[in-house]
C-alpha positions as CSV (number, residue, x, y, z in Angstrom):
1,M,0.0,0.0,0.0
2,T,1.4,3.4,-0.9
3,S,2.1,5.9,1.8
4,L,0.2,9.2,2.4
5,D,3.1,11.2,1.0
6,Q,3.2,9.0,-2.2
7,R,-0.6,9.3,-2.8
8,L,-0.5,13.1,-2.4
9,S,2.7,13.8,-4.3
10,A,0.8,15.2,-7.2
11,L,-0.7,17.9,-5.0
12,E,2.8,19.1,-3.9
13,L,3.0,21.6,-6.7
14,S,-0.7,22.8,-6.4
15,I,-1.2,26.5,-6.4
16,L,-3.8,26.0,-3.7
17,P,-2.9,25.5,0.0
18,T,-3.6,21.8,0.6
19,W,-3.3,19.8,3.8
20,V,-4.5,16.7,5.6
21,Y,-6.2,17.2,9.0
22,D,-6.2,14.3,11.5
23,H,-9.2,15.1,13.7
24,G,-8.4,12.2,16.1
25,Q,-4.8,13.4,16.8
26,H,-5.5,17.1,16.1
27,R,-2.5,17.4,13.8
28,F,-1.5,18.0,10.1
29,P,0.0,14.7,8.9
30,W,0.7,16.3,5.5
31,G,0.8,19.7,3.8
32,N,2.1,21.0,0.6
33,A,4.4,24.0,0.1
34,K,1.5,26.4,-0.2
35,A,0.0,25.1,3.0
36,V,3.3,25.8,4.8
37,Q,3.2,29.3,3.4
38,F,-0.6,29.8,4.2
39,W,-0.1,28.6,7.8
40,R,3.0,30.9,8.2
41,A,5.1,27.9,9.3
42,T,8.9,28.1,9.3
43,D,9.1,24.9,7.4
44,R,7.1,21.7,6.7
45,A,8.4,19.9,9.9
46,E,7.2,22.8,12.1
47,L,3.7,22.7,10.4
48,L,3.4,19.0,11.0
49,S,4.5,19.2,14.6
50,R,1.7,21.7,15.6
51,D,-0.8,20.7,18.3
52,L,-4.3,21.7,17.2
53,S,-6.2,20.3,20.1
54,D,-7.1,23.8,21.5
55,L,-10.3,23.9,19.4
56,S,-13.4,25.9,20.4
57,P,-16.6,23.9,20.8
58,A,-18.0,25.5,17.6
59,V,-15.0,24.4,15.5
60,R,-15.0,20.9,17.1
61,A,-18.7,20.5,16.3
62,R,-18.2,21.6,12.6
63,L,-15.3,19.1,12.1
64,D,-17.3,16.3,13.8
65,G,-20.0,17.0,11.3
66,Y,-17.6,16.9,8.4
67,L,-16.3,13.5,9.4
68,R,-19.9,12.1,9.5
69,V,-20.5,13.5,6.0
70,L,-17.2,12.1,4.6
71,A,-17.8,8.7,6.2
72,E,-21.0,8.4,4.2
73,G,-19.1,9.2,0.9
74,G,-19.9,12.9,0.8
75,T,-17.7,16.0,0.4
76,V,-17.9,19.4,2.2
77,L,-17.6,22.9,0.9
78,E,-17.8,25.8,3.4
79,D,-16.4,29.2,4.1
80,W,-14.0,29.4,7.1
81,T,-12.0,32.2,8.7
82,L,-8.7,30.6,9.8
83,Y,-6.0,32.3,11.9
84,P,-2.5,31.4,10.8
85,R,-0.2,32.9,13.4
86,G,-3.1,35.0,14.7
87,T,-3.8,36.6,11.3
88,P,-7.4,36.1,10.0
89,A,-7.7,34.6,6.5
90,T,-11.1,33.9,5.0
91,V,-11.2,31.0,2.6
92,T,-13.5,28.4,1.1
93,L,-12.5,25.0,2.2
94,H,-13.2,22.0,0.1
95,G,-12.9,18.8,2.1
96,Q,-12.9,15.1,1.0
97,A,-12.2,11.9,2.8
98,I,-8.7,10.3,2.8
99,D,-7.3,7.3,4.7
100,L,-4.2,7.7,6.8
101,D,-1.4,5.2,6.7
102,D,-3.0,3.5,9.8
103,G,-6.4,3.2,8.1
104,R,-8.1,6.0,10.1
105,L,-10.3,8.6,8.3
106,A,-8.9,12.1,7.9
107,I,-9.9,15.2,5.9
108,L,-8.0,16.4,2.8
109,F,-8.6,20.2,2.7
110,Q,-8.0,22.6,-0.2
111,A,-8.3,26.3,0.5
112,L,-9.7,28.7,-2.1
113,P,-9.1,32.3,-1.3
114,K,-12.4,34.3,-0.9
115,A,-13.2,37.1,-3.4
116,S,-12.2,40.5,-2.0
117,S,-15.7,41.7,-2.6
118,V,-16.9,39.9,0.5
119,G,-17.4,42.7,3.1
120,A,-15.8,42.6,6.6
121,S,-19.2,42.9,8.2
122,M,-20.5,39.8,6.4
123,V,-17.4,37.8,7.4
124,R,-17.8,38.9,11.0
125,G,-21.5,38.1,10.9
126,V,-20.9,34.6,9.6
127,E,-18.3,33.9,12.3
128,A,-20.5,35.3,15.0
129,V,-23.3,32.9,14.0
130,R,-20.9,30.0,14.0
131,H,-19.6,30.7,17.5
132,S,-22.9,31.8,19.0
133,S,-24.3,29.6,21.8
134,V,-27.8,30.2,20.3
135,L,-28.9,27.4,18.1
136,V,-29.5,28.7,14.6
137,S,-31.0,26.6,11.8
138,L,-32.5,27.2,8.4
139,V,-35.2,24.8,7.2
140,D,-37.5,24.5,4.2
141,R,-41.2,24.1,4.0
142,E,-41.1,20.4,4.9
143,G,-38.8,21.0,7.8
144,T,-35.7,19.7,6.0
145,V,-32.5,21.2,7.6
146,L,-30.7,23.4,5.1
147,F,-28.2,24.8,7.7
148,H,-27.2,24.2,11.3
149,N,-24.7,26.4,13.0
150,P,-22.2,24.5,15.3
151,A,-24.3,25.1,18.4
152,A,-27.3,23.5,16.6
153,L,-25.1,20.6,15.4
154,R,-23.9,19.9,18.9
155,A,-27.4,20.0,20.4
156,L,-29.5,18.5,17.7
157,G,-27.1,16.2,15.8
158,D,-27.4,15.7,12.1
159,A,-31.0,14.6,11.8
160,P,-32.3,15.5,8.3
161,T,-35.4,17.3,9.6
162,I,-36.0,19.8,12.4
163,D,-39.1,17.7,13.4
164,A,-36.8,15.2,15.2
165,A,-36.1,17.9,17.8
166,F,-39.7,18.6,18.7
167,P,-41.7,15.8,20.3
168,D,-44.9,17.8,20.2
169,E,-46.7,17.7,16.8
170,G,-48.3,21.1,17.5
171,V,-44.8,22.7,17.9
172,R,-43.6,21.0,14.7
173,A,-46.6,22.3,12.8
174,S,-46.0,25.8,14.2
175,V,-42.3,25.9,13.2
176,R,-43.0,24.7,9.7
177,G,-46.1,26.9,9.4
178,A,-44.1,30.0,10.2
179,I,-42.9,29.9,6.5
180,D,-46.3,31.4,5.4
181,A,-47.0,33.4,8.6
182,E,-46.9,37.2,8.7
183,A,-45.1,37.2,12.0
184,A,-42.6,35.0,13.9
185,W,-43.8,32.2,16.1
186,A,-42.2,31.8,19.5
187,G,-42.7,29.5,22.5
188,E,-40.9,27.8,25.4
189,V,-41.1,24.1,24.5
190,R,-39.6,20.7,25.2
191,V,-36.8,19.7,22.8
192,V,-35.0,16.4,22.3
193,T,-31.2,17.0,22.2
194,T,-28.1,14.9,22.2
195,D,-28.0,15.6,26.0
196,G,-31.6,14.4,26.5
197,E,-34.8,16.4,26.8
198,R,-34.3,20.1,27.4
199,W,-36.4,23.2,27.5
200,H,-35.7,25.8,24.7
201,Q,-37.1,29.2,24.0
202,V,-37.8,28.8,20.2
203,E,-38.4,31.4,17.6
204,A,-39.4,30.5,14.0
205,R,-39.2,33.4,11.6
206,P,-40.1,33.4,7.9
207,T,-37.2,34.2,5.5
208,T,-35.7,33.4,2.2
209,D,-33.1,30.8,1.4
210,P,-30.2,32.9,0.0
211,V,-29.0,30.0,-2.2
212,T,-32.3,29.0,-3.9
213,G,-34.5,32.0,-3.3
214,A,-37.2,29.7,-2.0
215,R,-39.2,30.5,1.2
216,A,-37.6,29.1,4.4
217,V,-37.8,29.3,8.1
218,L,-35.0,30.7,10.4
219,V,-35.2,28.7,13.6
220,Q,-33.4,30.1,16.7
221,Q,-33.3,28.3,20.0
222,L,-32.0,29.2,23.4
223,D,-31.6,26.6,26.1
224,V,-33.6,27.8,29.2
225,T,-33.5,24.5,31.1
226,A,-31.5,25.9,34.0
227,Q,-33.8,28.9,34.3
228,R,-36.9,26.7,34.1
229,R,-35.5,24.4,36.8
230,A,-34.7,27.4,39.0
231,E,-38.3,28.7,38.6
232,G,-39.6,25.2,39.4
233,Q,-37.5,25.2,42.5
234,V,-38.8,28.6,43.6
235,E,-42.3,27.4,42.9
236,E,-41.7,24.2,44.9
237,Q,-40.2,26.2,47.8
238,G,-43.2,28.6,47.7
239,R,-45.5,25.5,47.9
240,L,-43.5,24.1,50.8
241,I,-43.5,27.5,52.6
242,D,-47.3,27.7,52.2
243,Q,-47.7,24.1,53.5
244,L,-45.4,24.9,56.4
245,N,-47.4,28.1,57.2
246,R,-50.6,26.1,57.1
247,S,-49.0,23.5,59.4
248,L,-47.8,26.2,61.8
249,A,-51.3,27.8,61.8
250,L,-52.8,24.4,62.6
251,V,-50.2,23.8,65.3
252,D,-50.9,27.2,66.8
253,E,-54.7,26.6,66.7
254,Q,-54.2,23.2,68.4
255,R,-51.9,24.9,71.0
256,R,-54.7,27.4,71.7
257,Q,-57.2,24.6,72.0
258,I,-54.9,22.8,74.4
259,L,-54.5,26.0,76.4
260,N,-58.2,26.4,76.5
261,L,-58.7,22.9,77.7
262,S,-55.9,23.2,80.3
263,A,-57.5,26.4,81.7
264,P,-61.2,26.3,80.9
265,I,-63.5,29.2,82.1
266,L,-66.6,27.7,83.7
267,D,-69.7,29.7,84.5
268,V,-70.8,28.0,87.7
269,G,-73.7,30.4,88.4
270,R,-74.5,33.2,90.9
271,G,-71.9,35.5,89.4
272,T,-69.0,33.1,89.8
273,L,-66.5,31.9,87.3
274,A,-64.2,28.9,88.0
275,V,-60.9,28.4,86.2
276,P,-59.2,25.1,86.9
277,L,-55.5,25.5,86.0
278,I,-53.9,22.3,84.7
279,G,-50.2,21.9,83.9
280,R,-47.6,24.6,83.7
281,L,-48.4,28.2,84.3
282,D,-45.9,30.6,82.7
283,A,-46.0,34.1,81.3
284,E,-47.4,33.1,77.9
285,R,-50.2,31.0,79.4
286,G,-51.0,33.7,81.9
287,S,-51.3,36.3,79.2
288,E,-53.4,34.0,77.0
289,L,-55.7,33.2,80.0
290,G,-56.0,36.9,80.8
291,E,-57.1,37.6,77.2
292,R,-60.0,35.1,77.6
293,L,-60.9,35.6,81.3
294,L,-61.1,39.4,81.7
295,P,-63.7,39.8,78.9
296,A,-65.6,36.9,80.3
297,I,-65.7,38.6,83.8
298,V,-67.2,41.8,82.2
299,A,-69.6,39.8,80.0
300,Q,-70.9,37.6,82.9
301,R,-70.7,40.4,85.5
302,A,-68.9,38.0,87.7
303,S,-68.4,39.0,91.3
304,H,-66.1,36.1,92.1
305,V,-63.4,34.2,90.1
306,V,-62.1,30.9,91.6
307,L,-58.6,30.1,90.4
308,D,-58.0,26.5,91.2
309,V,-54.4,25.3,91.1
310,T,-54.9,21.8,92.2
311,G,-53.8,20.4,88.8
312,A,-51.1,23.0,88.3
313,E,-47.4,22.2,88.3
314,A,-45.1,23.7,90.9
315,L,-44.8,27.4,90.1
316,D,-41.5,28.9,89.1
317,P,-40.9,32.7,89.4
318,D,-42.4,33.4,86.0
319,G,-45.5,31.4,86.9
320,A,-45.9,33.1,90.3
321,A,-45.6,36.5,88.6
322,A,-48.2,35.5,86.0
323,L,-50.6,34.5,88.8
324,E,-49.9,37.8,90.6
325,R,-50.7,39.8,87.5
326,L,-53.9,37.8,86.8
327,A,-55.1,38.3,90.4
328,H,-54.6,42.1,90.2
329,A,-56.4,42.3,86.9
330,I,-59.4,40.5,88.3
331,Q,-59.5,42.9,91.3
332,L,-59.3,45.9,89.0
333,L,-62.5,44.8,87.3
334,G,-64.3,44.7,90.7
335,S,-64.3,41.0,91.0
336,R,-63.0,39.0,94.0
337,P,-60.3,36.4,93.2
338,I,-60.4,33.1,95.2
339,L,-57.3,30.9,95.0
340,T,-57.9,27.2,95.8
341,G,-56.0,23.9,95.8
342,V,-52.7,25.4,96.9
343,R,-50.2,22.6,97.6
344,P,-47.0,23.2,99.6
345,E,-44.8,23.5,96.6
346,V,-47.1,26.2,95.1
347,A,-47.3,28.0,98.4
348,R,-43.5,28.2,98.6
349,A,-43.5,29.9,95.2
350,L,-46.2,32.4,96.3
351,V,-44.4,33.5,99.5
352,D,-42.7,36.5,98.0
353,V,-45.7,37.4,95.7
354,D,-48.1,40.2,96.4
355,L,-51.5,38.8,95.4
356,G,-53.5,41.6,96.9
357,E,-55.5,42.1,100.1
358,D,-58.8,40.9,98.5
359,L,-57.4,37.5,97.5
360,L,-59.1,34.7,99.4
361,V,-57.1,31.4,99.7
362,L,-59.0,28.2,100.4
363,R,-58.1,24.5,100.5
364,S,-60.3,23.1,97.7
365,L,-62.3,24.1,94.6
366,G,-65.5,22.9,96.3
367,R,-64.8,25.1,99.3
368,G,-64.2,28.1,97.0
369,L,-67.5,27.6,95.2
370,E,-69.3,27.2,98.5
371,V,-67.9,30.5,99.8
372,S,-68.6,32.4,96.6
373,R,-72.2,31.2,96.5
374,K,-72.8,32.3,100.2
375,R,-71.3,35.7,99.5
376,A,-73.5,36.0,96.4
377,R,-76.7,35.2,98.4
378,G,-75.7,37.6,101.1
379,A,-75.1,40.4,98.5
380,A,-78.6,39.6,97.0
381,R,-80.3,39.9,100.4
382,R,-78.6,43.2,101.1
383,R,-79.8,44.6,97.8
384,A,-83.3,43.4,98.5
C-alpha cells in the first residue's frame, strides 16, 4: 500500500494551499508548500508538529459533522475564517475523505481564497453565528434542515429534519407553518437534544433561502432549562412554605385549644367563674388566659373568680408573677379572686408574691365555690 506522501505527491505543486487534517490526533499529517506558506510555518516539519487540540466547541462541532458526511461518501464545501499565526484569513475550504497510513479517516482540505468583494461585516456576521451559543437553523417548508450552526449541530445532531427535535406535533406544525405566517412564532417548548430532553425558547421566523431563493424558516433556539428548573425550585419552595405556614397555623390553633382545655373558664352560676389551671403556668399561658378571662368577667358580670391550682405544676418565678398579674387584673375589674387547691410547693412559690388584700385562699375548689355562693346570696339579700 502506498504511503500518504506518495498518494498526495501530485498535489505538492498545487497553487492551492492543501493539507490533511487528522481530527483524532488534532494534527496535520501532510501539507504542501502552499500550506506551509498559508499557515505561516517556518518549514514543513514545524507545520506537521503543531498541536491543534485547543479547538473551540464550535470548531470541534463543525469538524465532527464533516467526518460524519465524509464517512458516508460525501464532500464538504464551506467558508472558514482561519487564523494562521493569529492573522485572519477567510477561505472556502473543500474537504474530502482520505485514509491515513494506519487506516483511520482524515480530511483532505484545499483552501480557495475568498473574493475580495466579501465585506468585513459579512465575514464577522458569519463567524458570530458559527460561534454563538444560540442554536441557529434554516429549514425549508417540509422541515428539512438546510443549515445548522455548530451550536445546533452539537445539540441536535445531524437529523435530516427539524421535526426530530420537537416531540410535540403542534410545535412541529407551528415551526413549519411560520414559513407562510406574517409574524414570527415563539414558544418555550420541550426539545429532544443529544443531552436528552431540554427546554428551549424557540423562535421560528419566515425568511428566504439565500441559495435557492425559496421561502424558508429561520429557527433560533436558546436553552432555558436551568432557568426553568430554578423557577420550578422557587415554585416548589413557595409551595413548601405555604404548606409549612398552614401546618404552623394548625399547630398554633391546636396549641390554643390545648391551652383552653388546660384552663377552661366555667360559669358555675351566681356570678361566679371557675378556672381550673392544669399543667404549667408561665408568662405566655398567663397572658393567654387573661385575654379570655377578663372579657368573660365583664360579660358575665362575675363578682367572684375561683382560680383552682390543684392540677397546676409547681410554680417557678415566672408562673408566680403571671398569677400575681392575673389576680390584680381580676380585682381591677371589681371581681373577687379566690385561690384554691394550693399545695405546699405552690405555696412556697407564692411567699414573695403580692396577690393583693382581697385575694381569698381556700383549700379546695369545692370550698371556693361554696364560699362564693354564700357571698353572692348575702349580697342579693342586702340589695333586697
